[in-house]
TORROKE-851575 format. One record per residue: residue in three letters; x, y, z of N, C-alpha, C, O in turn; residue number from 1. Coordinates in nm, 3 decimals. Layout:
N
+------+---------+---------+---------+---------+---------+---------+---------+---------+---------+---------+---------+---------+-----+
! code !     n_u !     n_v !     n_w !    ca_u !    ca_v !    ca_w !     c_u !     c_v !     c_w !     o_u !     o_v !     o_w ! pos !
+------+---------+---------+---------+---------+---------+---------+---------+---------+---------+---------+---------+---------+-----+
!  ALA !       X !       Y !       Z !       X !       Y !       Z !       X !       Y !       Z !       X !       Y !       Z ! NUM !
...
+------+---------+---------+---------+---------+---------+---------+---------+---------+---------+---------+---------+---------+-----+
//
This chain:
81
+------+---------+---------+---------+---------+---------+---------+---------+---------+---------+---------+---------+---------+-----+
! code !     n_u !     n_v !     n_w !    ca_u !    ca_v !    ca_w !     c_u !     c_v !     c_w !     o_u !     o_v !     o_w ! pos !
+------+---------+---------+---------+---------+---------+---------+---------+---------+---------+---------+---------+---------+-----+
!  MET !  12.432 !   7.219 !   8.847 !  12.405 !   7.267 !   8.982 !  12.331 !   7.161 !   9.062 !  12.261 !   7.076 !   9.006 !   1 !
!  LYS !  12.348 !   7.167 !   9.191 !  12.278 !   7.073 !   9.277 !  12.130 !   7.110 !   9.283 !  12.095 !   7.228 !   9.290 !   2 !
!  PRO !  12.043 !   7.010 !   9.279 !  11.900 !   7.040 !   9.287 !  11.858 !   7.075 !   9.429 !  11.917 !   7.027 !   9.526 !   3 !
!  ASP !  11.758 !   7.157 !   9.440 !  11.693 !   7.192 !   9.568 !  11.781 !   7.266 !   9.667 !  11.757 !   7.257 !   9.787 !   4 !
!  ILE !  11.884 !   7.338 !   9.622 !  11.963 !   7.418 !   9.716 !  11.944 !   7.568 !   9.692 !  11.983 !   7.649 !   9.776 !   5 !
!  HIS !  11.885 !   7.605 !   9.580 !  11.865 !   7.746 !   9.549 !  11.725 !   7.789 !   9.590 !  11.630 !   7.713 !   9.575 !   6 !
!  PRO !  11.711 !   7.911 !   9.641 !  11.578 !   7.958 !   9.682 !  11.488 !   7.984 !   9.561 !  11.535 !   8.008 !   9.450 !   7 !
!  ASN !  11.361 !   7.978 !   9.586 !  11.263 !   8.005 !   9.480 !  11.229 !   8.153 !   9.478 !  11.191 !   8.210 !   9.580 !   8 !
!  TYR !  11.241 !   8.215 !   9.362 !  11.202 !   8.354 !   9.346 !  11.054 !   8.361 !   9.314 !  11.001 !   8.278 !   9.241 !   9 !
!  ARG !  10.988 !   8.461 !   9.371 !  10.846 !   8.481 !   9.346 !  10.817 !   8.630 !   9.346 !  10.895 !   8.707 !   9.401 !  10 !
!  PRO !  10.708 !   8.672 !   9.288 !  10.674 !   8.815 !   9.290 !  10.638 !   8.860 !   9.431 !  10.562 !   8.792 !   9.501 !  11 !
!  VAL !  10.691 !   8.975 !   9.472 !  10.667 !   9.030 !   9.605 !  10.648 !   9.181 !   9.591 !  10.714 !   9.244 !   9.508 !  12 !
!  VAL !  10.559 !   9.238 !   9.670 !  10.538 !   9.383 !   9.672 !  10.613 !   9.440 !   9.792 !  10.594 !   9.395 !   9.905 !  13 !
!  PHE !  10.698 !   9.540 !   9.766 !  10.766 !   9.614 !   9.872 !  10.698 !   9.748 !   9.887 !  10.680 !   9.820 !   9.788 !  14 !
!  GLN !  10.659 !   9.783 !  10.010 !  10.590 !   9.909 !  10.035 !  10.673 !   9.996 !  10.128 !  10.712 !   9.954 !  10.237 !  15 !
!  ASP !  10.701 !  10.119 !  10.083 !  10.775 !  10.217 !  10.162 !  10.676 !  10.284 !  10.257 !  10.581 !  10.349 !  10.212 !  16 !
!  LEU !  10.695 !  10.268 !  10.387 !  10.601 !  10.321 !  10.485 !  10.608 !  10.474 !  10.497 !  10.508 !  10.537 !  10.533 !  17 !
!  SER !  10.723 !  10.533 !  10.469 !  10.736 !  10.677 !  10.488 !  10.676 !  10.757 !  10.373 !  10.641 !  10.874 !  10.392 !  18 !
!  SER !  10.663 !  10.697 !  10.254 !  10.608 !  10.774 !  10.142 !  10.490 !  10.703 !  10.075 !  10.438 !  10.753 !   9.975 !  19 !
!  ASP !  10.448 !  10.589 !  10.128 !  10.337 !  10.512 !  10.072 !  10.361 !  10.478 !   9.925 !  10.267 !  10.480 !   9.845 !  20 !
!  PHE !  10.484 !  10.448 !   9.890 !  10.524 !  10.407 !   9.756 !  10.542 !  10.256 !   9.757 !  10.599 !  10.201 !   9.851 !  21 !
!  ALA !  10.494 !  10.189 !   9.654 !  10.505 !  10.043 !   9.648 !  10.551 !  10.001 !   9.509 !  10.520 !  10.066 !   9.409 !  22 !
!  PHE !  10.626 !   9.892 !   9.505 !  10.670 !   9.838 !   9.376 !  10.672 !   9.686 !   9.382 !  10.692 !   9.626 !   9.488 !  23 !
!  LEU !  10.649 !   9.627 !   9.267 !  10.643 !   9.482 !   9.254 !  10.774 !   9.433 !   9.192 !  10.817 !   9.483 !   9.088 !  24 !
!  THR !  10.836 !   9.336 !   9.257 !  10.960 !   9.278 !   9.207 !  10.966 !   9.131 !   9.249 !  10.874 !   9.081 !   9.314 !  25 !
!  ARG !  11.073 !   9.064 !   9.212 !  11.090 !   8.924 !   9.253 !  11.185 !   8.918 !   9.372 !  11.282 !   8.994 !   9.379 !  26 !
!  SER !  11.156 !   8.828 !   9.466 !  11.239 !   8.815 !   9.585 !  11.220 !   8.676 !   9.644 !  11.127 !   8.603 !   9.609 !  27 !
!  THR !  11.312 !   8.641 !   9.734 !  11.301 !   8.513 !   9.806 !  11.253 !   8.534 !   9.949 !  11.240 !   8.437 !  10.025 !  28 !
!  ILE !  11.226 !   8.657 !   9.988 !  11.187 !   8.688 !  10.125 !  11.049 !   8.627 !  10.155 !  10.963 !   8.620 !  10.067 !  29 !
!  SER !  11.031 !   8.585 !  10.279 !  10.902 !   8.526 !  10.318 !  10.831 !   8.623 !  10.412 !  10.894 !   8.688 !  10.496 !  30 !
!  THR !  10.701 !   8.632 !  10.397 !  10.619 !   8.719 !  10.479 !  10.479 !   8.662 !  10.491 !  10.436 !   8.582 !  10.408 !  31 !
!  LYS !  10.409 !   8.702 !  10.596 !  10.274 !   8.652 !  10.619 !  10.168 !   8.747 !  10.565 !  10.053 !   8.707 !  10.545 !  32 !
!  GLU !  10.206 !   8.873 !  10.540 !  10.109 !   8.971 !  10.490 !  10.096 !   8.963 !  10.338 !  10.191 !   8.927 !  10.269 !  33 !
!  THR !   9.978 !   8.995 !  10.289 !   9.956 !   8.999 !  10.145 !   9.884 !   9.130 !  10.110 !   9.824 !   9.194 !  10.197 !  34 !
!  VAL !   9.890 !   9.166 !   9.982 !   9.824 !   9.287 !   9.935 !   9.773 !   9.261 !   9.794 !   9.832 !   9.184 !   9.718 !  35 !
!  LYS !   9.662 !   9.325 !   9.760 !   9.608 !   9.313 !   9.624 !   9.676 !   9.420 !   9.540 !   9.669 !   9.539 !   9.572 !  36 !
!  TRP !   9.740 !   9.379 !   9.432 !   9.817 !   9.469 !   9.346 !   9.728 !   9.525 !   9.236 !   9.613 !   9.483 !   9.221 !  37 !
!  GLU !   9.780 !   9.618 !   9.159 !   9.706 !   9.687 !   9.053 !   9.651 !   9.593 !   8.946 !   9.550 !   9.624 !   8.882 !  38 !
!  ASP !   9.717 !   9.480 !   8.925 !   9.672 !   9.387 !   8.822 !   9.561 !   9.294 !   8.872 !   9.514 !   9.208 !   8.797 !  39 !
!  GLY !   9.520 !   9.310 !   8.997 !   9.412 !   9.228 !   9.053 !   9.458 !   9.104 !   9.125 !   9.378 !   9.039 !   9.191 !  40 !
!  ASN !   9.586 !   9.070 !   9.115 !   9.640 !   8.952 !   9.184 !   9.684 !   8.989 !   9.325 !   9.710 !   9.106 !   9.355 !  41 !
!  GLU !   9.692 !   8.889 !   9.411 !   9.736 !   8.909 !   9.548 !   9.879 !   8.860 !   9.563 !   9.912 !   8.748 !   9.523 !  42 !
!  TYR !   9.965 !   8.945 !   9.621 !  10.107 !   8.914 !   9.635 !  10.150 !   8.932 !   9.781 !  10.086 !   9.007 !   9.855 !  43 !
!  PRO !  10.257 !   8.865 !   9.822 !  10.312 !   8.887 !   9.956 !  10.358 !   9.032 !   9.969 !  10.407 !   9.091 !   9.873 !  44 !
!  LEU !  10.344 !   9.090 !  10.088 !  10.378 !   9.229 !  10.113 !  10.493 !   9.239 !  10.213 !  10.490 !   9.176 !  10.319 !  45 !
!  VAL !  10.594 !   9.318 !  10.178 !  10.707 !   9.346 !  10.268 !  10.708 !   9.496 !  10.291 !  10.717 !   9.573 !  10.196 !  46 !
!  LYS !  10.700 !   9.537 !  10.417 !  10.702 !   9.679 !  10.450 !  10.844 !   9.721 !  10.485 !  10.911 !   9.657 !  10.566 !  47 !
!  VAL !  10.890 !   9.829 !  10.421 !  11.025 !   9.880 !  10.445 !  11.015 !  10.025 !  10.494 !  10.920 !  10.096 !  10.461 !  48 !
!  ASP !  11.114 !  10.068 !  10.572 !  11.113 !  10.203 !  10.626 !  11.159 !  10.307 !  10.525 !  11.113 !  10.421 !  10.527 !  49 !
!  ILE !  11.248 !  10.268 !  10.437 !  11.303 !  10.364 !  10.341 !  11.332 !  10.292 !  10.209 !  11.373 !  10.176 !  10.208 !  50 !
!  SER !  11.311 !  10.363 !  10.100 !  11.339 !  10.308 !   9.967 !  11.397 !  10.420 !   9.882 !  11.423 !  10.530 !   9.931 !  51 !
!  SER !  11.417 !  10.393 !   9.755 !  11.471 !  10.495 !   9.666 !  11.373 !  10.611 !   9.648 !  11.414 !  10.719 !   9.606 !  52 !
!  HIS !  11.247 !  10.591 !   9.678 !  11.148 !  10.697 !   9.664 !  11.153 !  10.797 !   9.779 !  11.110 !  10.911 !   9.763 !  53 !
!  SER !  11.206 !  10.756 !   9.896 !  11.209 !  10.846 !  10.012 !  11.349 !  10.873 !  10.065 !  11.364 !  10.956 !  10.155 !  54 !
!  HIS !  11.451 !  10.807 !  10.013 !  11.588 !  10.827 !  10.062 !  11.640 !  10.962 !  10.015 !  11.624 !  10.996 !   9.898 !  55 !
!  PRO !  11.702 !  11.041 !  10.104 !  11.749 !  11.176 !  10.067 !  11.847 !  11.178 !   9.950 !  11.848 !  11.274 !   9.874 !  56 !
!  PHE !  11.927 !  11.076 !   9.933 !  12.023 !  11.074 !   9.822 !  11.950 !  11.071 !   9.688 !  11.990 !  11.140 !   9.594 !  57 !
!  TYR !  11.844 !  10.991 !   9.678 !  11.773 !  10.976 !   9.552 !  11.671 !  11.086 !   9.529 !  11.635 !  11.114 !   9.414 !  58 !
!  THR !  11.622 !  11.150 !   9.634 !  11.522 !  11.255 !   9.618 !  11.584 !  11.392 !   9.597 !  11.514 !  11.487 !   9.562 !  59 !
!  GLY !  11.716 !  11.406 !   9.617 !  11.782 !  11.534 !   9.598 !  11.777 !  11.623 !   9.720 !  11.812 !  11.740 !   9.710 !  60 !
!  LYS !  11.735 !  11.572 !   9.833 !  11.724 !  11.651 !   9.955 !  11.838 !  11.624 !  10.051 !  11.829 !  11.653 !  10.170 !  61 !
!  GLN !  11.946 !  11.568 !   9.999 !  12.061 !  11.535 !  10.082 !  12.137 !  11.662 !  10.117 !  12.155 !  11.750 !  10.033 !  62 !
!  LYS !  12.180 !  11.671 !  10.242 !  12.258 !  11.786 !  10.287 !  12.406 !  11.757 !  10.271 !  12.453 !  11.652 !  10.314 !  63 !
!  ASN !  12.478 !  11.848 !  10.210 !  12.622 !  11.832 !  10.195 !  12.693 !  11.896 !  10.313 !  12.660 !  12.007 !  10.354 !  64 !
!  ILE !  12.790 !  11.826 !  10.367 !  12.867 !  11.875 !  10.480 !  12.990 !  11.945 !  10.427 !  13.055 !  11.897 !  10.334 !  65 !
!  ASP !  13.023 !  12.057 !  10.486 !  13.139 !  12.135 !  10.444 !  13.265 !  12.067 !  10.497 !  13.310 !  12.097 !  10.607 !  66 !
!  ALA !  13.321 !  11.976 !  10.417 !  13.439 !  11.900 !  10.460 !  13.562 !  11.989 !  10.466 !  13.647 !  11.971 !  10.553 !  67 !
!  GLY !  13.574 !  12.085 !  10.374 !  13.690 !  12.175 !  10.374 !  13.697 !  12.258 !  10.500 !  13.805 !  12.278 !  10.555 !  68 !
!  GLY !  13.586 !  12.305 !  10.547 !  13.582 !  12.382 !  10.671 !  13.619 !  12.299 !  10.792 !  13.681 !  12.349 !  10.886 !  69 !
!  ARG !  13.583 !  12.173 !  10.790 !  13.617 !  12.085 !  10.901 !  13.767 !  12.059 !  10.906 !  13.826 !  12.053 !  11.014 !  70 !
!  VAL !  13.828 !  12.044 !  10.790 !  13.973 !  12.020 !  10.785 !  14.047 !  12.143 !  10.835 !  14.141 !  12.131 !  10.914 !  71 !
!  ASP !  14.006 !  12.261 !  10.790 !  14.068 !  12.385 !  10.836 !  14.053 !  12.402 !  10.987 !  14.146 !  12.446 !  11.054 !  72 !
!  LYS !  13.938 !  12.369 !  11.038 !  13.914 !  12.380 !  11.182 !  14.006 !  12.285 !  11.259 !  14.060 !  12.321 !  11.363 !  73 !
!  PHE !  14.024 !  12.164 !  11.207 !  14.113 !  12.068 !  11.270 !  14.256 !  12.119 !  11.269 !  14.326 !  12.110 !  11.371 !  74 !
!  ARG !  14.301 !  12.171 !  11.156 !  14.438 !  12.222 !  11.145 !  14.460 !  12.341 !  11.238 !  14.567 !  12.352 !  11.297 !  75 !
!  ARG !  14.363 !  12.428 !  11.251 !  14.376 !  12.542 !  11.344 !  14.387 !  12.493 !  11.488 !  14.464 !  12.548 !  11.567 !  76 !
!  ARG !  14.311 !  12.390 !  11.520 !  14.308 !  12.342 !  11.658 !  14.433 !  12.260 !  11.694 !  14.492 !  12.280 !  11.800 !  77 !
!  TYR !  14.473 !  12.168 !  11.606 !  14.578 !  12.072 !  11.640 !  14.706 !  12.086 !  11.559 !  14.808 !  12.027 !  11.595 !  78 !
!  GLY !  14.704 !  12.161 !  11.454 !  14.822 !  12.171 !  11.369 !  14.920 !  12.276 !  11.417 !  14.883 !  12.366 !  11.492 !  79 !
!  GLN !  15.042 !  12.266 !  11.375 !  15.150 !  12.364 !  11.388 !  15.147 !  12.443 !  11.519 !  15.126 !  12.564 !  11.517 !  80 !
!  LYS !  15.167 !  12.377 !  11.630 !  15.172 !  12.446 !  11.760 !  15.311 !  12.482 !  11.795 !  15.335 !  12.540 !  11.901 !  81 !
+------+---------+---------+---------+---------+---------+---------+---------+---------+---------+---------+---------+---------+-----+
//
């Protein structure tokens, strides 16, 4: 591989603003904010609006849309005239 073309991975804390959930992972993202983590070290902080901790799909609060009813409604309106 060519030298100096790949980004450097470093530990970064991602914080979900809607649920105050945070996790430490590796990333190449750059940020000016830092936070002190549970292990006592200071890491760059990235604030996100939604994560797996607050997303409706992962929390089980997702609403299912009645697709069958929509199809029947469409057929009644536009079908077989």
